[in-house]
N, C-alpha and C positions, 0 to 999 in steps of 0.2 A: 504493500500500500504506500510505502514511503521510500521506496527505492527508485532509482532513475527510471524514467519512462521506458527506455529500451528494454530493461530487464523485465518490467511488468508486462510489456507488450509481448515479449518473446514467450513468457510463461503462459499468458492468456492464449496465444496462438497455438502453443503446444497442447493446451487443454482442449482446444476446439477439435483436435484430431483424435481425442479419446473416443473409443466406442461407447455408445449410450446403453448398451445391453450386452449380455453375455456372461456366462458363469465359467470361471476357471478355478482350479485348485492347484496352484503352483506359486512358490514365492515370487513376489512382484519386484523384488530388488535384491541387490547383493549386500550382504552384511559380513564384516570381518570382526573377529573378537580379539581384543588385546588385553594385556595386564593379567594379574592374578585374581582369582575368584574365591579366595578363602576356603580352599579344599575342594571346590568343584572343578572338574576337568573342563578346560576351555572348549574341548570338542563337544561336551554335553551342553555347555552354555550355547554354543553355536547351533546345536540341534534344536534347542528350545526356541531360539530367536527365529530360526528358519521355519519352525512350526507356526509361530505367530504370523509370519509372512504368508504361509500357505492358507491359514484359516481366514485371514482377512481378505485374501485376494478376490473372492467373489463379490465383495461389497465396496470396492474402491474404484469402480468404473474403469478398470484397465490402466489405472495410473501407475507409472513407474517413477522411481526416484534415483538421484545420483547415489553412488555407493555410500554405505554407512559404516563408520568405524564405531564400535561399541567398546567402551572401557569401564572398568570398575573403579569408582572413586568416591570418597566421602562427600564430595560436592554434589553428587547426583541424588536423585534423577534430574537431568537437565539436558536439553539440546543446545549446544553452543551456537552462538551466532557466527563465530569464526570457523571457517572451513579448514579441512586438511590440505596438505600440499598439492594434492591432485583434485581438489574440489570436493572431497568427501564431506558429508555431514559427520559431525562428531557428537555422539550421544554418550553421556555419562550415566551409569546406573550405580546404585549403592546396594549390592546384594552380596553377601558373603556366605558361601556354602551352597548346598543343593536345594535351594528354596525355589523350585520351578514356578510356583504360583506367583510369588513375589516378583520374580524375574519377568514373567510374562506380563504381569500387571504394569510394572514400571516401563517396560520396553514398548508395549502397545500404546501407552499414554504418549510416549515421546514420538512414536511413529505418527500418531495423530497430529502432533504439532507440525511435523514435516509436511504431511499431506495438506494441512491447513495453511501452508505458506507463512509460517510463524515469523520467518526472517524478513518478510515484507512489512511487518508491523511490529518492530522490536520495542521492548521495554515499556509496554503499555502506552505507546504514543497515541493510540486511538482512544484510550480510556475505556476500552471494551475488551481488554485481554481476559478479564474474568470469564467472559463467555467462551472464549477458546479453551480456557482451562476447564470449564465445566463440560464442554463438548468432549474434550479428550478424556476426562474422567469417565463420562458415559461410554465412550468408545472402548476404554480399557475393561470396563465391566462387561460390555457386550462380547469383547474378544475372549475373556475368560470363560464365559458361558459356551461360546462356540468351541473353544479348545477342549473343554470338558467332554463335549459330545464327540469331537473329532478323535480324541485320544482313546475313547472306548473302542474304536474300530481301527484307527491308524496312528498309534503313538510313534514318536521318533524311533523307539526301539521296542520290540515285542514285549520285553519284560517291564516296560513302563506303563502298561495298560492300566494298572491299578492306580496310577497317579491321577487318572481322570476324576476320581472321586475327591482327591485332594483339591484339584482345581475348582470343582463345584462347591466344596465346603468353603473355600477361600472367598469366592464371590458371594455366596449366600451369607457368610458371616458379615461381610461389609454391608450388604443390602439390608440386613436386619438391625444395623446400628440406628438408634433413635434419631440422632442428629441429622441423618440423611433424608428425613421425611418432613414435609411441611404440614403445618397445622392450619394453614389458610390457603386460599387460592394463590397460584403462582404469581399472577399479575399484582395482587395486593402486596404479597411478600416482596416482589421486586421493587415496587415503588417505595417501600419502606427502606430497603437496603441499597437503593440505586447509587446514592452518593458514596457509600462505603465501598461498594464494588468498583466504581470508577476510579477511586483513589488507590485502592489496593486490590489487585486481582487475586491475592491469596488471603484475603481478610479472614479473621477468626480461625486461623490455622487450617484454611481451606474448607472449613465446614460449610460456608455459603456455597462454594463451588459444588460440594457434594450433594447439597440439597437440590440445586438446579440440575445436576447430573441425573438424579433419579427421575426427574420430570422429563428430561431429554431422552433418557433410555426408553421410557414408555412410548414415546413418539416413534423413535427409530425402530424399535422392535416390531412395530406393526407393519413396517415396510423396510426391511434391512437394506435393500438395494439403494435406498435414499441416502445411506452414508456417503455415497459418492459425491453428494453436494458439498462436502467439506473441502473438496479439491478447489472450490471456487471462493473460499473465504479469504479475506484480507487482500482482495484485488482492487478495492475501490481507490478512487483518486483522493488525494489530500486537498480538501477544500477549506480546512480550518474548522470544519464542523465535526465535532466528536461525540455526537449523540448515538444512543443505541438505535434510534429510528433510522439514522443515516447508515449506520453499520449494517443493519439487516437489509435495508433497501439496496445497498451496494451488492450485498451477497445475492439477493434476488436477481438483480440486473445482470450479474456476471454468470449466473447459473443457467445451464441449459434447461429448456422448458420441461423436459422429462423428469427433472429433479427438483423443480421449483416448489412443488406442493409441500415438501417438508419445511422449506423456508417460510412459506405462508403460515403453516401451523405454528411455527415458533414465533412469528410476528404476532399472531393472535394470542398466543400464550402469554406474551409479555405486554400486550396492549394495556394502556392505562384504563383503569375502571371508569366507567361513565357515571 
């Protein structure tokens, strides 16, 4: 959104070439694993990350990404704005040991940022980064659910089939947390928290993101192919207007018609009560 026009135009043109339908079950991008993982074999870490790519591939509209380097670091989980020497994305995760559910959760969240063109709207310059954070939280929960199903039939290794239950328990445990659920309509809650969210996209230790994520997950689960709409987030022009209304209007404008319905539903979800 706030990168030079030529970069934004090049990305938008590339997105226009994406297929608008089609189901595939293959990793959508190349990922390489670096650093130590606290006792976990890097090859196993690689297998888990590849599985994430396989599971999400039917839902991202044929999108591909530049190569991704994944490292284990206390600073994680985060996707760095600075690229690698050959233009790779650099993703830092913070997982020590064979915690495949946590690894999948963190990595899928960061992949969502990459798909949402996070580096075109860095450091909350839109004042709406909270929404991208909420969207990526919802996407990570969705991914864990899909992985739990996928690993029942096709885990990375045959003897990992039992881990499918661990993945399901992990996501179920998060969704049962009381702070993730709203006690009032989403639009009323949003109007109450709007200023807080615009100032701090991680407010209240991400609890606000997680509330919104639950509402978003419900929308996307009804039509999972609509996740492809996130490819068109953060592509709007910088006009100096940083409202949520403009942010969503830009998203709608840049999204192909076949995926616009989910954007409309989110606009309605956050519309100011009359």
